C-alpha positions as CSV (number, residue, x, y, z in Angstrom):
1,M,101.0,106.1,110.5
2,P,97.6,107.8,109.7
3,L,94.3,106.2,110.7
4,M,96.3,103.9,113.0
5,P,94.8,103.2,116.6
6,K,97.0,104.8,119.4
7,R,97.4,101.4,121.5
8,V,98.1,98.2,119.5
9,K,100.7,95.5,120.4
10,Y,102.4,95.8,117.0
11,R,102.4,99.2,115.2
12,K,103.4,97.9,111.8
13,S,100.9,95.3,110.2
14,Q,102.4,92.1,108.9
15,R,102.1,92.0,105.0
16,G,104.0,88.9,104.4
17,N,107.1,88.9,102.2
18,R,107.7,89.1,98.5
19,K,110.9,86.9,98.1
20,G,111.2,84.3,95.5
21,F,108.5,83.0,92.9
22,A,104.9,82.0,93.5
23,Q,104.6,78.5,94.9
24,S,100.8,78.1,94.6
25,G,98.2,79.8,92.5
26,N,100.6,80.0,89.6
27,T,99.1,77.9,86.9
28,L,96.3,78.7,84.5
29,E,93.6,75.9,85.4
30,F,90.8,77.0,83.0
31,G,90.7,79.3,79.9
32,E,93.3,80.6,77.5
33,Y,94.5,83.9,79.1
34,G,95.9,85.2,82.4
35,L,97.7,87.9,84.0
36,Q,101.2,87.3,85.2
37,A,103.2,89.7,87.2
38,L,106.8,90.3,85.8
39,E,108.2,91.8,89.2
40,R,107.4,91.7,92.8
41,V,105.0,94.4,94.0
42,W,101.9,94.8,95.9
43,L,98.9,95.1,93.7
44,T,95.5,96.4,94.5
45,A,92.2,95.2,92.8
46,I,91.9,98.4,91.0
47,Q,95.4,98.2,89.5
48,I,94.5,94.7,88.2
49,E,91.4,96.1,86.7
50,D,93.3,99.0,84.9
51,N,95.6,96.5,83.3
52,S,92.8,94.4,81.8
53,V,92.5,96.8,78.9
54,G,92.4,94.6,75.8
55,Y,89.6,92.9,74.1
56,K,89.4,89.1,73.8
57,Y,88.3,89.2,70.3
58,G,89.2,92.8,68.9
59,E,86.6,95.4,68.1
60,N,83.2,95.4,66.4
61,N,81.8,92.2,68.1
62,L,79.5,91.1,70.9
63,A,80.3,87.9,72.8
64,L,78.2,86.0,75.6
65,Q,80.3,83.3,77.5
66,L,78.8,81.1,80.3
67,D,81.3,79.1,82.3
68,W,81.2,76.6,85.1
69,K,83.6,75.1,87.5
70,G,83.3,72.0,89.7
71,E,85.0,69.0,91.1
72,A,84.0,65.2,90.7
73,A,86.2,62.0,91.8
74,G,89.2,64.0,92.5
75,F,89.1,65.9,89.1
76,A,88.8,69.7,88.8
77,L,86.3,70.1,85.9
78,G,85.2,73.1,83.8
79,A,82.8,73.6,80.9
80,G,81.8,76.6,78.9
81,L,79.5,77.7,76.3
82,E,80.2,81.0,74.0
83,F,78.1,82.7,71.4
84,R,79.7,85.7,69.4
85,L,78.6,88.0,66.8
86,S,81.4,89.6,64.7
87,G,81.6,92.4,62.1
88,S,84.6,93.4,60.0
89,N,87.6,94.3,61.9
90,S,91.2,94.9,61.5
91,P,94.2,94.7,63.8
92,A,95.9,97.6,61.9
93,N,93.2,100.0,61.2
94,P,90.3,100.4,63.8
95,W,88.1,102.4,61.2
96,G,87.8,99.5,59.0
97,D,87.0,100.6,55.5
98,W,87.6,104.4,56.2
99,N,90.9,106.1,56.6
100,S,90.0,108.2,59.5
101,Y,87.3,108.3,62.1
102,P,84.0,107.7,60.6
103,D,81.1,110.4,60.1
104,G,78.5,109.8,62.8
105,G,80.8,108.2,65.3
106,T,81.6,104.7,66.1
107,R,80.3,101.9,64.0
108,W,79.4,98.6,65.9
109,L,77.6,95.7,64.4
110,D,76.0,97.9,61.9
111,E,76.7,95.7,58.8
112,D,74.1,93.7,56.9
113,L,76.1,90.4,57.5
114,L,77.7,89.1,60.7
115,E,79.6,86.2,61.7
116,K,77.8,84.0,64.0
117,R,80.0,81.6,66.2
118,I,79.1,79.1,68.8
119,L,81.7,77.3,71.0
120,A,81.4,74.5,73.6
121,G,84.4,73.5,75.7
122,F,85.1,71.0,78.5
123,E,88.2,70.7,80.6
124,A,89.4,68.4,83.3
125,S,92.6,68.1,85.5
126,R,93.8,66.1,88.2
127,E,96.8,66.3,90.5
128,F,99.0,63.3,91.6
129,G,101.5,64.9,94.1
130,P,103.6,67.2,92.1
131,W,102.3,66.0,88.9
132,R,99.3,67.4,87.0
133,V,97.4,65.9,84.2
134,Y,95.0,67.9,82.0
135,A,92.7,67.5,78.9
136,K,90.7,70.2,77.0
137,L,88.1,69.9,74.2
138,R,86.5,72.6,72.2
139,A,84.2,72.2,69.4
140,G,81.9,74.5,67.5
141,A,81.3,76.3,64.3
142,A,81.4,79.7,62.7
143,F,78.6,80.6,60.3
144,D,79.3,83.2,57.7
145,A,82.7,83.3,59.0
146,L,85.4,86.1,58.9
147,S,88.0,85.7,56.0
148,L,90.6,88.3,55.0
149,R,89.9,90.8,52.3
150,A,91.4,94.0,51.0
151,S,90.0,97.2,52.4
152,R,87.3,98.8,50.0
153,C,88.3,102.3,50.5
154,Y,91.2,102.0,48.3
155,D,89.2,101.0,45.4
156,D,86.3,103.4,46.3
157,A,86.7,107.1,44.8
158,D,83.8,108.3,46.8
159,I,85.3,107.8,50.1
160,E,87.1,110.7,51.4
161,G,91.0,110.4,51.3
162,A,90.7,107.4,48.9
163,G,93.9,107.5,46.6
164,N,96.0,109.3,49.2
165,E,97.0,106.4,51.3
166,T,100.7,105.3,51.8
167,P,102.3,102.2,50.3
168,V,102.0,100.8,53.9
169,E,98.4,101.7,54.4
170,K,97.6,99.9,51.0
171,L,98.6,96.8,52.7
172,I,96.1,96.8,55.3
173,Y,93.4,94.1,55.2
174,L,90.3,93.4,57.1
175,F,88.6,90.3,58.3
176,S,85.2,90.4,57.1
177,P,82.0,88.1,57.2
178,T,81.7,85.8,54.2
179,E,78.1,85.0,53.1
180,G,77.7,81.0,53.1
181,L,81.3,80.3,54.5
182,T,80.8,77.9,57.4
183,V,83.9,76.9,59.2
184,P,84.1,73.9,62.0
185,I,86.2,74.6,65.0
186,F,87.8,71.7,66.9
187,S,90.4,71.3,69.3
188,A,91.7,68.8,71.7
189,T,94.7,69.0,74.0
190,L,96.3,66.4,76.4
191,G,99.1,67.1,78.6
192,G,100.8,67.1,82.0
193,S,103.2,69.3,84.1
194,Y,105.5,68.7,87.0
195,R,105.7,71.2,89.7
196,L,109.2,71.5,90.9
197,E,109.5,73.3,94.4
198,L,112.6,75.3,95.2
199,R,113.3,76.3,98.6
């Protein structure tokens, strides 16, 4: 073994075992997204970072999120505040209204109208033996909210490539900010779970 001292009591370091499923640290306490291993392997921190390649809200946005976690009276508590600016985006066409990579490179928040969204959230959970109860509350509003519209390049003859789209490309729609559209956002969740330990 390279870089191993010559004299140690046990030449092979103990790395634990990988049998069975995780018995702890396998629940999503706060937030909406998490990584889940689908097989038993050793992971390094770099490998986990390499797998976190997605965006939470897609392209053409800027978000600021502040989170807090704490405990009080036996409850695990969490709170968050989020502010987001979003421009037009489409899950099917990363170039928006263009059919190919736009001249001048990437466009980011360069529209006159942007969606402004603010969200506040609160979460609490408590364990009673194998039982866990939790509550989540989110509230906020989206100003000049995103709404679905047809891509403009299919109607604009001045844009290079317009009129050469396939039938599938003509079905591509974009989410775009709509002036004056304000959408309230509210969600509440109450739930419970039971941890079944198999040995």
